[in-house]
C-alpha positions as CSV (number, residue, x, y, z in Angstrom):
1,X,120.3,64.4,-1.7
2,X,121.7,62.3,-4.5
3,X,124.6,63.8,-6.5
4,X,123.6,63.2,-10.1
5,X,126.5,63.5,-12.6
6,X,126.4,62.0,-16.0
7,X,129.4,61.1,-18.2
8,X,129.4,61.7,-21.9
9,X,129.6,58.7,-24.2
10,X,132.8,59.2,-26.2
11,X,133.7,57.0,-29.1
12,X,137.2,58.2,-29.8
13,X,140.5,58.7,-28.0
14,X,141.1,62.2,-26.7
15,X,143.6,63.9,-24.4
16,X,142.9,67.3,-22.7
17,X,145.6,69.2,-21.0
18,X,145.0,72.4,-19.0
19,X,147.4,74.7,-17.2
20,X,146.8,78.0,-15.5
21,X,148.7,80.7,-13.6
22,X,147.1,83.2,-11.2
23,X,147.9,85.9,-8.7
24,X,149.6,85.1,-5.4
25,X,151.7,82.3,-6.7
26,X,148.8,80.2,-7.8
27,X,148.8,77.5,-10.5
28,X,146.8,74.5,-11.7
29,X,147.7,71.6,-14.0
30,X,145.5,68.7,-15.0
31,X,145.3,66.1,-17.7
32,X,142.2,64.3,-18.8
33,X,142.3,61.1,-21.0
34,X,139.3,59.7,-22.9
35,X,139.7,56.1,-23.9
36,X,136.9,53.7,-24.9
37,X,137.6,50.3,-23.5
38,X,135.6,47.2,-24.6
39,X,132.7,49.4,-25.6
40,X,132.8,51.4,-22.3
41,X,133.3,55.1,-22.6
42,X,136.1,55.8,-20.0
43,X,137.8,59.0,-18.9
44,X,140.6,59.5,-16.4
45,X,141.5,62.9,-14.8
46,X,144.4,63.8,-12.6
47,X,145.5,67.2,-11.5
48,X,147.2,69.5,-8.9
49,X,146.7,73.1,-7.9
50,X,148.4,75.4,-5.4
51,X,148.2,78.9,-4.2
52,X,150.2,80.8,-1.6
53,X,147.1,82.8,-0.8
54,X,149.1,85.9,0.4
55,X,146.7,88.5,-1.0
56,X,146.7,92.1,0.2
57,X,143.9,93.5,2.2
58,X,143.2,96.8,4.0
59,X,143.1,96.7,7.8
60,X,142.6,99.3,10.5
61,X,144.5,98.7,13.7
62,X,143.7,101.2,16.4
63,X,143.1,104.0,13.8
64,X,146.2,103.1,11.7
65,X,145.1,102.0,8.2
66,X,147.5,100.1,6.1
67,X,147.6,97.1,3.6
68,X,148.6,93.8,5.1
69,X,149.5,90.5,3.4
70,X,147.3,87.5,4.2
71,X,149.4,84.9,5.9
72,X,148.7,81.2,6.4
73,X,146.3,81.3,3.5
74,X,148.0,78.7,1.3
75,X,146.4,75.6,-0.1
76,X,147.6,72.7,-2.3
77,X,145.3,70.1,-3.7
78,X,145.7,66.8,-5.5
79,X,142.7,65.5,-7.3
80,X,141.5,62.9,-9.7
81,X,138.5,61.1,-11.2
82,X,137.6,58.0,-13.1
83,X,134.4,57.9,-15.1
84,X,132.7,55.4,-17.4
85,X,129.5,55.1,-19.4
86,X,127.9,52.0,-20.8
87,X,124.7,51.1,-22.7
88,X,123.3,47.5,-22.5
89,X,119.9,46.9,-23.9
90,X,117.5,49.6,-22.7
91,X,119.7,50.3,-19.7
92,X,122.2,53.2,-19.7
93,X,124.8,53.4,-16.9
94,X,127.2,56.1,-15.8
95,X,129.7,55.8,-13.0
96,X,132.2,58.1,-11.5
97,X,134.8,58.1,-8.7
98,X,136.2,61.4,-7.4
99,X,139.3,61.6,-5.2
100,X,141.0,64.7,-3.6
101,X,143.7,65.3,-1.0
102,X,143.9,68.8,0.3
103,X,146.3,70.7,2.6
104,X,145.7,74.3,3.6
105,X,146.3,76.9,6.2
106,X,143.4,78.4,8.2
107,X,144.3,82.1,8.6
108,X,141.6,83.1,11.0
109,X,139.9,86.4,11.8
110,X,141.4,89.9,11.5
111,X,140.6,91.7,14.7
112,X,142.1,94.6,16.7
113,X,145.5,93.7,18.0
114,X,145.7,90.4,16.1
115,X,145.9,90.1,12.3
116,X,145.3,86.4,12.0
117,X,146.3,82.9,13.1
118,X,149.5,81.6,11.7
119,X,149.4,78.0,13.0
120,X,146.0,76.5,12.2
121,X,146.2,73.9,9.5
122,X,143.8,71.4,7.9
123,X,144.3,68.3,5.9
124,X,141.3,66.6,4.1
125,X,140.8,63.4,2.1
126,X,137.6,63.0,0.2
127,X,136.3,59.9,-1.8
128,X,133.0,59.9,-3.7
129,X,131.6,57.1,-5.8
130,X,128.4,57.4,-7.9
131,X,126.5,55.2,-10.2
132,X,123.4,56.1,-12.2
133,X,121.1,53.7,-14.1
134,X,118.4,54.7,-16.6
135,X,115.8,52.5,-18.4
136,X,113.2,53.8,-20.8
137,X,110.7,51.0,-20.3
138,X,108.6,52.5,-23.2
139,X,107.7,55.9,-24.5
140,X,105.6,56.7,-21.4
141,X,107.7,55.1,-18.5
142,X,111.2,55.7,-17.3
143,X,113.0,54.4,-14.3
144,X,116.2,56.0,-12.8
145,X,118.3,54.4,-10.0
146,X,121.2,56.3,-8.3
147,X,123.6,55.3,-5.6
148,X,126.2,57.5,-3.9
149,X,128.9,56.5,-1.4
150,X,131.2,59.0,0.3
151,X,134.1,58.9,2.8
152,X,135.6,62.1,4.2
153,X,138.5,62.5,6.6
154,X,139.6,65.9,8.2
155,X,142.6,66.5,10.4
156,X,142.7,69.9,12.1
157,X,145.7,71.2,14.0
158,X,146.4,74.5,15.8
159,X,149.5,74.7,18.1
160,X,148.5,78.2,19.3
161,X,145.1,77.2,20.7
162,X,146.4,76.9,24.2
163,X,143.3,78.4,25.7
164,X,141.4,75.2,24.6
165,X,144.1,72.6,25.2
166,X,147.5,73.2,26.9
167,X,149.1,71.1,24.1
168,X,147.2,72.9,21.3
169,X,144.6,71.2,19.1
170,X,145.0,68.0,16.9
171,X,141.5,66.8,16.0
172,X,140.3,64.2,13.5
173,X,136.9,63.7,12.0
174,X,135.5,60.8,9.9
175,X,132.3,61.2,7.9
176,X,130.7,58.3,6.0
177,X,127.6,58.4,3.8
178,X,125.6,56.0,1.7
179,X,122.6,57.1,-0.4
180,X,120.1,55.4,-2.6
181,X,117.5,56.9,-4.9
182,X,114.9,55.4,-7.2
183,X,112.7,57.6,-9.4
184,X,109.8,56.3,-11.6
185,X,108.3,58.6,-14.2
186,X,105.1,57.8,-16.0
187,X,102.8,59.8,-18.4
188,X,99.4,59.2,-19.8
189,X,98.2,61.8,-22.3
190,X,98.8,65.1,-20.6
191,X,99.1,63.7,-17.1
192,X,102.7,63.1,-15.8
193,X,103.6,61.5,-12.4
194,X,106.9,61.2,-10.6
195,X,107.3,58.7,-7.8
196,X,110.5,58.9,-5.6
197,X,112.1,56.7,-3.0
198,X,115.2,57.8,-1.1
199,X,117.2,56.2,1.7
200,X,120.5,57.2,3.3
201,X,122.9,56.3,6.2
202,X,125.4,58.8,7.5
203,X,127.8,58.7,10.4
204,X,130.3,61.1,11.9
205,X,132.9,60.4,14.5
206,X,135.7,62.5,15.9
207,X,137.5,63.7,19.0
208,X,136.0,67.2,19.0
209,X,132.3,66.5,19.1
210,X,129.9,67.3,21.9
211,X,130.9,65.3,25.0
212,X,127.5,63.5,25.5
213,X,127.5,61.9,22.0
214,X,130.6,59.8,22.9
215,X,132.5,60.9,19.7
216,X,130.1,59.1,17.4
217,X,126.7,60.0,15.8
218,X,124.6,58.3,13.1
219,X,121.6,59.4,11.1
220,X,119.3,57.2,9.0
221,X,116.7,58.6,6.6
222,X,114.0,57.2,4.5
223,X,111.7,59.3,2.3
224,X,109.0,59.0,-0.4
225,X,107.6,61.6,-2.7
226,X,105.0,62.0,-5.4
227,X,104.6,64.8,-8.0
228,X,101.7,65.0,-10.4
229,X,101.5,67.5,-13.3
230,X,98.7,68.0,-15.7
231,X,100.3,69.6,-18.8
232,X,98.3,72.2,-20.8
233,X,94.6,71.7,-19.8
234,X,92.8,73.8,-22.5
235,X,90.0,76.3,-21.9
236,X,89.6,78.1,-25.2
237,X,92.9,80.0,-25.9
238,X,94.1,79.5,-22.3
239,X,96.4,76.7,-21.3
240,X,96.5,75.7,-17.6
241,X,99.1,73.3,-16.1
242,X,98.4,72.6,-12.5
243,X,100.8,70.6,-10.3
244,X,101.0,69.2,-6.8
245,X,103.6,67.3,-4.8
246,X,104.1,65.7,-1.4
247,X,107.2,64.3,0.4
248,X,107.4,62.4,3.6
249,X,110.7,61.8,5.4
250,X,111.7,59.8,8.4
251,X,114.9,60.7,10.1
252,X,116.7,59.3,13.2
253,X,116.1,61.4,16.3
254,X,113.5,63.6,14.6
255,X,109.8,63.2,14.2
256,X,108.5,62.6,10.6
257,X,108.7,65.6,8.3
258,X,106.3,66.4,5.5
259,X,106.6,68.9,2.6
260,X,103.8,69.8,0.2
261,X,103.4,72.1,-2.8
262,X,100.5,73.2,-5.0
263,X,100.6,75.5,-7.9
264,X,99.6,76.2,-11.5
265,X,100.9,77.8,-14.7
266,X,98.5,79.7,-16.9
267,X,99.3,80.8,-20.5
268,X,97.2,82.8,-23.0
269,X,98.2,81.8,-26.5
270,X,97.6,85.3,-28.0
271,X,100.1,87.1,-25.6
272,X,103.7,86.1,-24.7
273,X,103.1,86.1,-20.9
274,X,102.7,83.2,-18.5
275,X,101.4,83.4,-15.0
276,X,102.8,81.1,-12.3
277,X,101.5,80.7,-8.8
278,X,102.7,78.4,-6.0
279,X,102.1,77.6,-2.4
280,X,104.6,75.3,-0.5
281,X,105.5,73.9,2.9
282,X,109.1,72.8,3.4
283,X,111.6,71.8,6.1
284,X,115.3,71.6,6.7
285,X,117.0,69.2,9.1
286,X,120.0,70.6,11.1
287,X,123.3,69.3,9.7
288,X,125.9,67.3,11.6
289,X,128.0,70.5,11.9
290,X,125.1,72.5,13.3
291,X,124.3,69.9,16.0
292,X,127.5,68.2,17.1
293,X,130.7,70.0,16.5
294,X,132.2,71.2,19.8
295,X,132.1,74.9,20.5
296,X,129.7,75.4,17.5
297,X,127.0,72.7,17.4
298,X,123.7,72.8,19.3
299,X,122.0,69.5,20.0
300,X,118.8,71.3,21.0
301,X,118.2,72.6,17.4
302,X,114.8,72.1,15.9
303,X,114.2,71.6,12.2
304,X,113.3,74.6,10.1
305,X,109.7,74.8,8.9
306,X,108.7,77.2,6.2
307,X,105.6,78.3,4.3
308,X,106.1,80.2,1.0
309,X,103.6,81.8,-1.4
310,X,104.9,83.0,-4.8
311,X,103.3,84.6,-7.9
312,X,105.3,85.3,-11.1
313,X,104.9,86.6,-14.6
314,X,107.1,85.2,-17.4
315,X,107.6,87.1,-20.7
316,X,109.2,85.6,-23.8
317,X,109.4,87.3,-27.2
318,X,110.7,85.6,-30.3
319,X,113.5,83.8,-28.3
320,X,115.4,87.1,-28.2
321,X,113.9,88.7,-25.1
322,X,112.8,86.9,-21.9
323,X,112.0,88.4,-18.5
324,X,110.2,87.4,-15.3
325,X,109.1,89.0,-12.1
326,X,108.4,87.0,-9.0
327,X,106.8,88.1,-5.7
328,X,107.5,85.9,-2.7
329,X,106.4,85.8,0.9
330,X,108.0,83.3,3.3
331,X,107.3,82.5,7.0
332,X,109.9,80.4,8.8
333,X,109.6,78.7,12.2
334,X,112.9,77.8,13.9
335,X,115.2,79.3,11.2
336,X,118.7,78.0,11.8
337,X,121.4,80.7,11.8
338,X,125.0,81.1,12.9
339,X,125.4,83.6,15.7
340,X,128.9,84.9,16.8
341,X,129.8,84.2,20.4
342,X,132.9,86.5,20.0
343,X,134.8,88.0,17.1
344,X,136.3,84.6,16.1
345,X,133.8,81.9,17.0
346,X,130.1,81.1,16.4
347,X,127.3,78.9,17.5
348,X,124.2,77.6,15.7
349,X,120.7,78.5,17.1
350,X,117.1,78.7,16.1
351,X,115.1,81.9,15.6
352,X,111.5,81.1,16.6
353,X,109.8,83.1,13.8
354,X,111.1,85.0,10.8
355,X,109.5,86.5,7.7
356,X,111.0,87.3,4.4
357,X,109.1,88.9,1.5
358,X,110.3,90.6,-1.7
359,X,110.5,90.7,-5.5
360,X,112.9,89.1,-7.9
361,X,113.5,90.4,-11.4
362,X,115.4,88.4,-14.2
363,X,115.9,89.2,-17.8
364,X,117.9,87.9,-20.8
365,X,118.3,89.8,-24.1
366,X,120.1,88.3,-27.2
367,X,121.4,90.9,-29.6
368,X,122.8,90.2,-33.1
369,X,122.9,86.4,-32.3
370,X,126.4,86.9,-30.8
371,X,125.8,89.2,-27.8
372,X,123.7,88.3,-24.8
373,X,122.9,90.2,-21.6
374,X,121.6,88.6,-18.4
375,X,120.4,90.8,-15.5
376,X,118.9,89.9,-12.1
377,X,117.8,91.9,-9.1
378,X,116.3,90.9,-5.7
379,X,114.9,93.2,-3.1
380,X,113.8,91.5,0.1
381,X,113.0,92.1,3.8
382,X,114.3,89.2,6.0
383,X,113.5,90.0,9.6
384,X,113.1,88.4,13.0
385,X,109.3,88.1,13.6
386,X,109.4,86.5,17.1
387,X,106.9,87.9,19.6
388,X,108.4,89.5,22.7
389,X,111.9,89.2,21.3
390,X,114.5,91.9,21.9
391,X,115.5,91.5,18.2
392,X,112.0,91.6,16.7
393,X,112.0,93.6,13.5
394,X,115.8,93.3,13.1
395,X,117.4,92.0,10.0
396,X,118.5,88.3,10.0
397,X,122.2,88.0,10.2
398,X,124.2,87.9,7.0
399,X,121.2,88.2,4.7
400,X,121.3,91.4,2.4
401,X,118.2,93.3,1.5
402,X,119.4,93.8,-2.1
403,X,121.2,91.5,-4.5
404,X,122.0,92.2,-8.1
405,X,124.1,90.4,-10.8
406,X,124.8,90.8,-14.5
407,X,126.5,88.9,-17.2
408,X,127.4,90.2,-20.7
409,X,128.7,87.7,-23.2
410,X,130.0,88.0,-26.7
411,X,131.0,85.0,-28.8
412,X,132.0,84.1,-32.3
413,X,134.1,81.2,-33.8
414,X,137.4,82.8,-32.8
415,X,136.9,85.0,-29.7
416,X,134.6,85.0,-26.7
417,X,134.6,87.9,-24.2
418,X,132.4,88.8,-21.2
419,X,131.9,90.6,-18.0
420,X,130.2,89.7,-14.8
421,X,129.2,91.8,-11.8
422,X,127.7,91.1,-8.4
423,X,126.3,93.6,-6.0
424,X,125.2,93.0,-2.3
425,X,123.8,95.6,0.0
426,X,124.9,95.9,3.6
427,X,124.4,93.1,6.2
428,X,124.7,92.7,9.9
429,X,126.8,90.0,11.7
430,X,124.9,90.3,15.0
431,X,121.1,89.8,15.7
432,X,120.7,93.2,17.3
433,X,122.1,94.9,14.2
434,X,124.6,96.9,16.2
435,X,126.6,99.4,14.0
436,X,129.8,97.6,15.0
437,X,128.6,94.4,13.3
438,X,127.8,96.2,10.0
439,X,129.3,94.6,6.8
440,X,129.3,97.3,4.1
441,X,127.8,96.8,0.7
442,X,130.1,95.8,-2.1
443,X,130.2,95.7,-5.9
444,X,132.5,93.1,-7.7
445,X,133.3,93.1,-11.4
446,X,135.1,90.4,-13.5
447,X,136.3,90.5,-17.1
448,X,137.4,87.6,-19.3
449,X,138.6,87.0,-22.8
450,X,138.8,83.6,-24.6
451,X,140.7,82.9,-27.8
452,X,140.3,79.7,-29.9
453,X,143.0,78.6,-32.3
454,X,144.8,75.5,-33.7
455,X,148.4,74.6,-33.8
456,X,150.2,71.3,-34.7
457,X,146.9,69.5,-35.1
458,X,145.9,70.5,-31.6
459,X,142.8,72.5,-30.7
460,X,143.8,75.3,-28.2
461,X,141.9,77.7,-26.0
462,X,143.5,80.5,-24.1
463,X,141.7,82.4,-21.4
464,X,142.6,85.6,-19.5
465,X,140.5,86.8,-16.6
466,X,140.7,89.7,-14.2
467,X,138.6,89.2,-11.0
468,X,137.5,92.0,-8.8
469,X,138.7,94.6,-11.4
470,X,137.9,97.5,-9.1
471,X,140.0,96.0,-6.3
472,X,137.0,96.2,-3.9
473,X,137.8,95.7,-0.2
474,X,135.0,93.6,1.2
475,X,134.0,90.9,3.7
476,X,131.4,88.1,3.3
477,X,132.0,86.9,6.9
478,X,132.8,89.6,9.5
479,X,136.6,89.9,10.2
480,X,137.5,87.7,7.2
481,X,138.7,90.0,4.3
482,X,138.3,88.7,0.8
483,X,141.0,89.0,-2.0
484,X,141.2,92.2,-4.1
485,X,142.1,92.3,-7.8
486,X,143.5,89.0,-9.1
487,X,144.6,87.8,-12.6
488,X,144.4,84.4,-14.1
489,X,145.7,83.0,-17.4
490,X,144.8,79.5,-18.6
491,X,145.5,77.5,-21.7
492,X,143.7,74.3,-22.7
493,X,144.8,71.9,-25.4
494,X,142.9,69.0,-27.0
495,X,145.0,66.3,-28.7
């Protein structure tokens, strides 16, 4: 879809400088300059970051447990952006160009007898240009136009991949995308309508695509959508806000796809509870990676089709306490997943039928105007539901049954402090849920402290953060250990 980034309209000169140091020889430095030019709000950003990435992790090699240092995990990145905002008549325009040049090692999997790959490298150049236009035709009509152009180049090398090529690997990929979106919003009394048109052209070429695509693939899309909302239809003390939407999309090499949704929101003015219900049909097209990359892509993939029903209760009390509970039930046909072929490589495939149902809980409490607490919890049951399948009833790979997170934040005019935590229950890397493919549950906690002060007419902000304070050893992807405890100190200056 369209990337929608807006730039602030700045009317004065401003320079922001940021520098940070972090564990494992990491650092970041960037400078941002705001300079209005001929009535155009303009900002320029340039920066550089680096990390050696040699974090410690625990490994078990044939019964011998010890801590190893991650090798070939370095990265260095040069980045920059140029943004501008302009108002002319009723039109507002924002534009932005983003550039980055990245070099990094690809350390690979940690398996028995082999800690990692020391030779795989990747270089990437990325260019993204965006322009957004807005026009409030009158109080009831708004038109928005967005364009997005992207160019991406990747060069991957691995001198040790002799089993694939006697000379090792040296592969290049070029991705180009052009997107256009127009959205028209209109309202009449309590009736609101949103009409959307989108179009895109994308291409990928490289020397490690599936052989029968001749190193080049292209995809064109065109879609239209309509959403209608009736806001607060009154029946006594009850306010009802029904909505419906439909989207139709035409995509190269795929049949037309349709998505629909229907729902309502019901609120009784005498109690602080709102009921929400929704029913939707959606789809997801396989990506270029999932279809065409050699040794991973699968050109026979079908699009995902899903049907979801949800019902929720929202509670808000005096803007200090809010909570909601949502029940969901989703059926998916041809769900796209990544399945390991061996400990170090994967392939994309469809699962004919899956079902996931569960409950989500979210809450926010604001105490003493300076302290806020956010908590969320999800319990779900994502399983293969394919008839006559050897994996029917098994958990879908890499999807946990429980997820929890929390955020505690304290702020005043001088000091901000907070803590974050994330919990994930166990997962399986293989469809048959073998014990050997188990990824254990993990709990990650982060702490941070921010101090504001002024010096020599400069506004300064210092930030100190400890990530993974319990030094938890965990994996998100099987055989790829994540970093333990890390430290980061940053300082920001506004001139």
